C-alpha positions, 0 to 999 in steps of 0.5 A: 480742641478738635484736633488734638482729640483727633491726634489723640485717637491716633496715637491709641489707635497707633498703640492698640495695632501694635498690640494686635500685631506684637506678638510675645512668645516667650516671655521670662521677668527676674528669674532665678535658677541655682544648683547648689551653689551655682547661681546659674540665672540671677533675676534673667528679663526676656522678651521673645516675639515672632520673627528671629531671636539672637540668644549670646553670651559667653560659656556659662552665662545661662544660655542653655538653662534658659533653654530649658526652662523655657522648654519646661525641662528645668524648674526655675526656683523664682520668677514668671515663665510664660510661653504662649500663656502658658507655664512651661514647668506646669503644662510642659506637653503643651508648651513642646505641641508648639514648639520644636528644638534643635541640639547642638550635635543631633544623632540620628540612628545611622542605619535608619533612612530619614523618611523612617526615623521621622516616621518613628518620631511622628508615631511616638508623638501622635503625629499624622505620616502626612506631616513626615512629607510635610517636613521634608519639603520644607527643609529640602530632604524629600530627595533624600529622604529614603537614604540611610543616615549615615551616607549625609553630610553634616549639613544635611543631618542638621537639615534632619534634625530640624526637620525632626524640630519641625513635626506636628503643627511647630510655630516657634522653634529653638535652635542651639548651635545650629551650624557648629562643625559646618564648613562656610558653604553647609552654614550658608545653606543652613541660616537661607533655610531658616530665613526662608522657613520665617519668610515663607512659613511663619515661623519663629525661632530663638537661635543661641550662637556663640558665632555672632556673625551668624546671627547678623544674616538672620535675626531681627533683634539680639539678647546678650546673656552674662553671667546668668542675666540678660544684661541687653536686648535690642533690635540689630536695625537698632545696632546698625543705625548707632555704630559705625561699620568698615569693610566686608572680607570674602576669602576664596581658595584661590585668586582665579575665584575670587577674580570671577566673583569680583567681576559680578560686584566691581560696579560696588566699592571693592578691592581685590587683593590674590583671593581676598575681596574687601567690600564697604558694609553698606554695599555689601549688604545691598548686593549680598544674596545675589553674590551668594547666589553667585557662588553657589550656582557656579560651585565657587569654593568660598573658604571663609565669609567675615566683616572686619568689624561687626554689629552684634559683636561691636554691641556685645563687646561693649556691653560685656566691656561695661559689665566688665568695668563695673 
């Protein structure tokens, strides 16, 4: 009897610890939104906790409407919505004081410097000027802050947009297609920045994208939207445990660059054919960070980076396939 009592108490203790450390930032329950005769959201249920969560789905699935409701910019017709325990529609200013947003194509005055724009935004938001230098450091733009935005690369513009989203005491950032129109190296740098901000600044992110490969690089959890509903939400590690994988493909500008990188990874289960390196998925996960660091440090031209089969793509395909069959 005493043993059962001890086991019961330990189970309660573990559940309490989980409840303490698992923080729900965003919660939607049976959310419905119509635009005229179009039912954009058809009973959305979604939970977003601390970490990096991906939101995926085809065009018209309801991702943009969901983001608008979370930000308090669109009013739901029915259902429950909570962001940090607040209603984003009736308490929008308090919600937006804690969350930032980066649009797919951020646009800034081209004649302004990055710093000048952020200072201008900080004054509008009532944020201290010290926040400007802080966010410039966070996104790695301090050295370019006094250059006109017109001289920025696409990747730098995206980082300036992220700095803008971080102004103030933000805890949660929503990214809408954060790597759209970026080349492969710029994509890697932006995604690495998101991972670093998660780790070093304890920030949480909701990433909406149609490039599913990107989510495997940064996300801890993924939610799939289809026809106005969330049809699946799962931790990425659970996908890995339940699906079979093949190989990862690294494509370089030429065979000499491919051979240079191959020498770094030749102890792994990898093969090379011209400018293409193929490596088993498990080995790639183990050495990925070191290989990408080597590529960036040595200025090697990486044309594309893709798996033959991606976990999230397979998960998405199966879910959507089941919905189509129904």
